[in-house]
N, C-alpha and C positions, 0 to 999 in steps of 0.2 A: 755147447761144444766144449766148454771149459769145466773145470772141477778136478776130480781125482784123475790120475793117469789113466788113459784109455787103452784098451787092448786093440791092436791092429793086426790084420793078417799080413800087411806090408811090414817091412823092417822098421824097428824102432828108429825114430829120427836121430836120437843120440848115438845109435850104433853106426850111423853113416858118416860121422865126422870124427876127426882126431882130437878135437877140443870142442868146448861149448861156451857160448856166451862171451863175456869179456875176458874169459880165460884164454881165448884164442889170440889175444894181443901179442904182438912181437915184444920180446923182453925189452925194458927201457934202455939198457946198455947197447943192445944190438940196434935198436931204433935210432939212437943218437949217432952211431957210426954211419948208418944208412943216410941220414939227413945231413951229415957233416959237409957235403959238397953242394948243398942247396944254395942258390944265390940269395944275397941279402935283399930285403924289401924296402930299404931306405928310400929308393927312388919314387916310391908310391906314397905320396903325402897323405892321401885319404885312406890308406890302409892302416887302420888304428890298431889292429891286432893281427899278426901274421904268424909265420912259422919260426920266428926268432925266439919264441918262448914255448913253453909246454902248456899252453892254454887250451881251453875246451873247444874253441871255435874261432874262425876268422871273422873280423869285423871291418866293414868298409863304410866310411862316412858318405852318405848320399847328399846331405845338406846340413844346415845348422841344427835341425830338429830331429833328424832321423839317421840312423846307421843300420846297415844290413848285416845281420849275423848269418853266416853260412857254415854248415858242418855236415859231415857224413859219418855214419856209423852202421856197421853191419857185422854179422857173425853167424856162426854155425849153431845148431840147436842146443839149447840148454835143458829142454824138456822134450817129452815125446808127443804131447798133445799139440797138434799143429796150430790150432787157434791160439792157444796160450803162447806158443813160440812167437807167432806174429805179433801179439800184443806186447810181449816183453821186448822184442827187438825194436818196435816202433817207439815204445815208451823210453827206452834207453837212448835212442837217437835224439829224441826231442829234449832230453835232459840237458844236452850241451847248450841248447838255446837258453833254457832257464838258468843254467850255470853262469851265463854271461850277463844275466839280469834282463833278458829280453822276453818277448812274446812271440811264439811261433805264428807264422802266417801261411805256410805252404810246405809241402813235402813232395819228393819224388821217390818212388820205390826202387830199390836195388834188389834184384832177384836172380839167384843162380840155383837151379834145381836139377837133380838127376831125373830127367823126364821119363826115362824107361824103367826107373826103379820105384819111384814114389807114385801112388795113385793120384790121378788128377784131382780127386776130391780133397786129398790132404794138402796139395799145393794150393788149391783154392781156399782152403780153410786158413792157411798161413796168411794169405793176402787179406782175407776177411778180418783176421785178428789185428793185422797192422792197420787196416782201415778203421776198425772200431776204436783203437787207441787215438788215432788222429781225429776222429769224430768227437771223442771226449775232449780233446784239446781244442776243438773248434776250428780245425783246419782241414783243407782237402788234400788228398793225394792226387796231384794234378798230372801225373805221368810217371815215367821211370824207364828202366831198361832191364831186360831179362836175357839170360843165357842158359844153355844146357851145361850143367856143371856136375863134376864127379861127386861133390859134397853139397848138401843143401845150405844155401846162404840167403839171408834176408836182412834187410835194413832200410834205412832212409837217407836221402840227402835232404836235410831240413834247413829251412830259412826262417828268420825272424827279424823283428825290428826292435831297436832300443834307442833311447835318446843318447847322443854321444857323451853327454855328461854323466850318464848313469851306468856306463859299462863297468862291469865288475870283473877284473882280472884276478888271476891266482897269485900275482906277484906283488900285491900292494898291502900286505898285512903290516901292521904297525906294532911297535913295542908296547906291551901292556894289553894287547887285544886278548880276548878269550876266544876259544875255538868251540863251535857248536856243530854237532852232527845231526842231520835231519832224519835219517833212517837207521834201523838196526843193522848190524853186520852179520855175515855168515852165509851169504848166498852161495859162494863157491863150495862150502862144506855141504850144504843141503843138496846141491846139484851132484856132488860126488856120491852122496848117500843114495840119491835117486838112481844113478847109474848102477849102483851095487844092489839095488832093490832093498835098501835098508831105510827108506824114507817113509814115514807114516803118512796117512791121508791128511792129518792135521799139519804135519810138517810141510807137505806139498802145498796145502792151501796157504800157509804162512808165507812160503816162498813166492807164490803167485801174487798174493796180496801186496807184498813189498815191491816186487819187480814190475808190477803194472800200475803203481801209484805215480802219477805224473808229478814231477818236481816243480809244480806251479808256484810255491812260495818264492822262488827265485825272482820272479817279476816284482813282487811287493818288497822283497829285501833290497832290491836295487834302488828303491826310493828312499831308503834310510841313510842319512848322513853317517851314522855310526858304523855302517857295514863297509869294511875296507877291501876285503878280498873274498872271492867266492869260487868254488870249484865243485865238481861232483866226484864221488869216490867210485871208481870203476875197476878196470882190469889190473891196475898196479896195487890195489889194496889200500887200506887206510894209511899204512906207513909210506907207501910210494907217493900218494897224492899229497899227504902232509909234507913230505920232503920237498915236493915241487913248490909248495907255498914257502917253506923255509928258505930254500935256495933262491927263489925269485925275489924274496923280500929281504934277504940278508940277515935273517934272524933265526933264533933257536926255537923250535916248537917242542913244548913239553906236554905229553899226554899222560892221562891217568887211566890205567887199565881197569880199575874198579868202577870208573864212571862210564865205560863204554856200553852202549845198548846192543843187545844180541837178539837174533831171531831164536825162537824156542828150540831147545835141544842141541844147539850148535856146539856149545862148549863140551857137552858130553860126547858128541860124535867125534870131535877133534881129539878128545882124550883117548878115544878108541882107535885113533889112527885114520879116521875117515877125513882125508884132506885131498886137495888137488895138487897135481904136479906143478901147476902155475905158481903156487905159493912159494915153492922152492926156487923156481926160476926168478921170481920177484926178488927174493932175498939175495940171491947171487948177484943180481943186477945192481942193487942199491944198498946192500947191507952195511957197506963201509960208512954210510951216512947215518946209521942208526945206533943208538946206545940203549940197550935194554938193562933194566935194573937186575941186580943179582936175585936169583930165585925164580926168574921167569924161564919156563922150560920150552921144549920144542913145540908143544901144542899151542902155547901162547904165541910163539913166533909165527906158527902157521896161520893162526887166526888173524894176526895183525897184518899179514901179507896176503890173506885170502882174497882172490879176485872177486870183486863185486860186479854183478851184472845189473844195470839199472839201479845203482846204489844211490845213497842219499847225498844231499848237498852238504858241503863242509864250509862253514862260515867263519871268517875272522872279523871280529867286531869289537868296538870299545866295550869295556865292562858295563858301562851304564846303559848301553844299547841292548845288552843280552836279554833282559826281560821282554822287550818288545819283539826281538827276534824269536824268542821262544813262543810268545803269544801268537805270532803269525804262523809258525809251524803248527802249534797245537790247534788253532782255529781252523786249519785246513786239513785236519785229520792225521797229522804226524805226531801221534801221542807219545812216541818214545824219543823225540828230539831232546837232546841233552847237551849241557856244557861238558866237554871232555878234556879241556886243557887250556893252555895259554901260550902266547908268543912272548919271548923274552930276548933281551940283548945276549949276544953270544954267537958262537960258530953256527953256520947254517946246517944244523943237524936236527934230528928228531930224537928226543929223550923220552923213554917210557918208564914210568914208575909203577 
């Protein structure tokens, strides 16, 4: 069912949605306004991570040895192959559990489909793809909820476990830490090329391979004392999620453009103007917190704000822990994992050289 894009007599999945993948996210600035009136969580002593920060999941302490991680993630199609769409959406949802340092234990499916537009076989293939990703993670899809929707939507409510002492937040980076990125960037650009029929079969396969690779290293990384902060790079792009680490930790993040790993062909496509609208919305939302070196152009900015669907883990760790972090990534099949910058004292901004 997977592979190169399939031809369907039914409408292309991506033609039925106004956005795709994590590019569907509400812009960070708008989201902050919407959440401004939410009540504080201070009264719940066992809620270790809640909505007071921009972290990847909620965490609730069950006892001295276990805390429950709970998260939900869903979106509209980023590809036309229904099986691949299901796999990508499920992999992306499980990533938030790994980004907290946890191990997934169960998931519930979130399904909204235009029942009278999509063939039943396509909808079934989406569900099968999601189930396949969960089977790979070693967990069941134990239930869920479905509605008849104008646009196709699929994702998971995922749950996991972590030791309370091993929770990895995105706000605990320390001065002198190095930043390590687990997956190459450019998913948004490749998805834009797919929509424009400009993506090669090799490019499609590279995108699928990246977006369906489970971020399992997060569980092992949580056990390392030298790992201080952890998140995954998704809809707000590399700059947005790095800025969350910087602001949460009260430090300056310094990134090196030359050290960033890229999916094949991405930089060339961006140079040709193949980018997503979400990259511009991201920049408008948080650009005031970014300082780009002279000489970096619009294509570079679009790549740095490119929304990543099922993107890589971003790790802030002591410099002497970096070799072990890279060893964990590389041993689990993340061959392009690389050191991309460091955290320094200074204003909570992101600097790109």
